[in-house]
C-alpha positions as CSV (number, residue, x, y, z in Angstrom):
1,X,0.2,-0.2,-0.1
2,X,3.4,2.1,0.9
3,X,3.8,1.7,-2.9
4,X,0.8,2.7,-3.9
5,X,1.0,6.3,-2.2
6,X,4.0,7.1,-2.4
7,X,3.5,7.5,-6.3
8,X,0.4,9.0,-6.3
9,X,2.7,11.5,-4.4
10,X,4.6,11.7,-7.0
11,X,2.5,12.3,-9.1
12,X,0.3,14.9,-7.5
13,X,3.7,17.1,-7.0
14,X,4.8,15.7,-11.0
15,X,1.0,17.5,-11.6
16,X,1.6,20.5,-9.5
17,X,4.7,21.4,-11.2
18,X,4.0,21.5,-14.6
19,X,0.4,23.5,-13.9
20,X,2.7,25.6,-12.5
21,X,5.4,26.2,-14.9
22,X,2.8,26.5,-17.3
23,X,1.0,29.3,-16.0
24,X,4.9,31.0,-15.1
25,X,4.9,30.6,-19.1
26,X,2.2,31.8,-20.3
27,X,2.1,35.3,-22.4
28,X,0.4,38.9,-22.0
29,X,-1.6,39.6,-23.4
30,X,-2.0,42.7,-25.9
31,X,-4.9,45.2,-26.9
32,X,-7.7,43.2,-24.8
33,X,-10.1,45.2,-22.4
34,X,-12.0,43.4,-20.2
35,X,-15.0,44.0,-18.5
36,X,-16.9,41.5,-15.8
37,X,-20.2,41.9,-15.7
38,X,-21.3,39.9,-12.5
39,X,-20.0,37.8,-10.4
40,X,-21.4,34.8,-8.1
41,X,-21.4,32.4,-5.9
42,X,-23.4,29.3,-7.5
43,X,-26.4,28.3,-5.4
44,X,-26.4,24.5,-6.5
45,X,-24.5,22.9,-9.2
46,X,-25.7,21.6,-12.1
47,X,-25.4,21.3,-16.0
48,X,-26.6,23.0,-18.9
49,X,-27.9,21.6,-21.8
50,X,-27.2,23.4,-25.6
51,X,-28.8,22.3,-28.8
52,X,-26.2,23.4,-31.8
53,X,-27.8,26.1,-33.7
54,X,-29.8,27.5,-31.5
55,X,-28.7,30.8,-29.8
56,X,-26.8,31.9,-26.1
57,X,-27.9,35.1,-25.7
58,X,-26.8,37.8,-22.5
59,X,-28.1,40.9,-21.1
60,X,-27.7,43.1,-18.2
61,X,-31.5,43.7,-16.2
62,X,-32.4,46.3,-13.3
63,X,-35.4,46.6,-11.4
64,X,-36.4,49.0,-9.5
65,X,-37.3,48.7,-6.2
66,X,-40.5,46.9,-6.3
67,X,-39.9,46.4,-9.7
68,X,-41.4,43.0,-11.7
69,X,-40.6,40.3,-15.0
70,X,-44.8,38.9,-14.8
71,X,-44.9,35.8,-15.4
72,X,-42.2,33.5,-18.2
73,X,-40.7,31.3,-18.5
74,X,-37.5,30.7,-21.3
75,X,-36.7,28.2,-24.0
76,X,-33.9,27.3,-21.8
77,X,-31.9,27.4,-19.1
78,X,-31.2,30.2,-18.2
79,X,-28.6,31.6,-15.1
80,X,-28.3,34.7,-13.2
81,X,-26.2,36.8,-11.6
82,X,-27.5,38.9,-8.6
83,X,-24.7,42.2,-8.7
84,X,-26.2,44.3,-6.5
85,X,-29.7,44.0,-4.0
86,X,-31.6,41.4,-4.2
87,X,-34.2,39.4,-5.8
88,X,-37.2,37.9,-5.0
89,X,-38.0,35.0,-7.4
90,X,-41.4,33.2,-7.0
91,X,-41.3,28.9,-9.4
92,X,-43.7,26.7,-10.2
93,X,-44.3,23.9,-13.3
94,X,-45.6,25.5,-16.6
95,X,-48.4,24.6,-17.2
96,X,-49.6,23.5,-13.1
97,X,-50.5,27.7,-13.8
98,X,-54.7,28.1,-12.9
99,X,-55.0,24.4,-11.9
100,X,-54.3,25.6,-8.0
101,X,-51.7,23.1,-6.3
102,X,-49.2,23.8,-8.3
103,X,-45.9,23.6,-5.8
104,X,-44.8,27.4,-5.2
105,X,-41.5,28.1,-4.0
106,X,-39.9,31.5,-3.4
107,X,-36.3,32.3,-3.1
108,X,-35.1,35.4,-2.4
109,X,-31.2,35.6,-3.9
110,X,-29.3,38.4,-2.5
111,X,-26.0,40.5,-4.4
112,X,-23.0,38.1,-5.2
113,X,-24.8,34.9,-5.9
114,X,-26.2,32.8,-9.0
115,X,-28.8,30.9,-9.8
116,X,-30.9,29.0,-12.4
117,X,-34.4,29.6,-13.9
118,X,-35.2,26.3,-16.1
119,X,-37.1,26.0,-19.0
120,X,-39.7,24.0,-17.4
121,X,-40.4,26.4,-14.9
122,X,-42.6,30.3,-15.0
123,X,-41.3,32.1,-12.3
124,X,-42.4,36.3,-11.5
125,X,-38.5,38.1,-10.3
126,X,-39.3,40.3,-8.2
127,X,-37.3,43.2,-6.1
128,X,-38.0,42.6,-3.0
129,X,-35.6,45.5,-1.5
130,X,-34.8,49.4,-0.8
131,X,-33.2,49.7,-4.2
132,X,-32.2,48.9,-7.3
133,X,-31.6,44.9,-8.1
134,X,-28.8,44.7,-10.7
135,X,-28.1,41.6,-12.5
136,X,-26.8,39.9,-15.9
137,X,-29.5,36.6,-16.9
138,X,-27.3,34.0,-20.0
139,X,-29.9,32.6,-21.7
140,X,-29.0,29.2,-23.5
141,X,-30.6,27.5,-26.6
142,X,-32.9,29.7,-27.2
143,X,-33.5,29.3,-31.0
144,X,-32.1,31.3,-33.6
145,X,-33.1,34.4,-33.7
146,X,-35.7,33.7,-31.6
147,X,-36.8,35.2,-28.0
148,X,-35.8,35.2,-24.8
149,X,-39.0,35.0,-22.7
150,X,-42.2,33.1,-23.2
151,X,-44.7,35.1,-21.7
152,X,-46.7,33.4,-19.2
153,X,-50.9,33.7,-17.1
154,X,-50.0,35.0,-13.8
155,X,-50.9,31.1,-12.3
156,X,-53.1,32.4,-9.5
157,X,-52.0,30.2,-6.9
158,X,-48.3,30.9,-5.9
159,X,-48.1,34.7,-4.6
160,X,-45.7,37.1,-7.0
């Protein structure tokens, strides 16, 4: 057993040295400007399916205090990163609207958090805070040239 541990430690040490050498030999860029739009820590692990020829779109949104999105869904997964303020998201599965008894969930996200909206859910996002909420949102699997948002009726059984 000692032999296997020694080999594992040796391999790990080699990998660390090689990665440090790769970083040290990296070349700096030139003529590039970067602007970080938003950064947040994910509230869960997830994967994102993306079909070839569909679009990926990103926008920066701002909600004034009390502002809201209205009930909607998306054609694919949407990843949101809260830059400032807070956003309360009311959500339930698509197709349950108006039938009552849908599983309504309510989650509040604050600056520095990242989360997803899934295409099988409809949501209403509300700025329940006292300052404007600014967030970046990236939409995956949008039909080429299509809308990133699908308007939905108020389900009537979820308070948002």
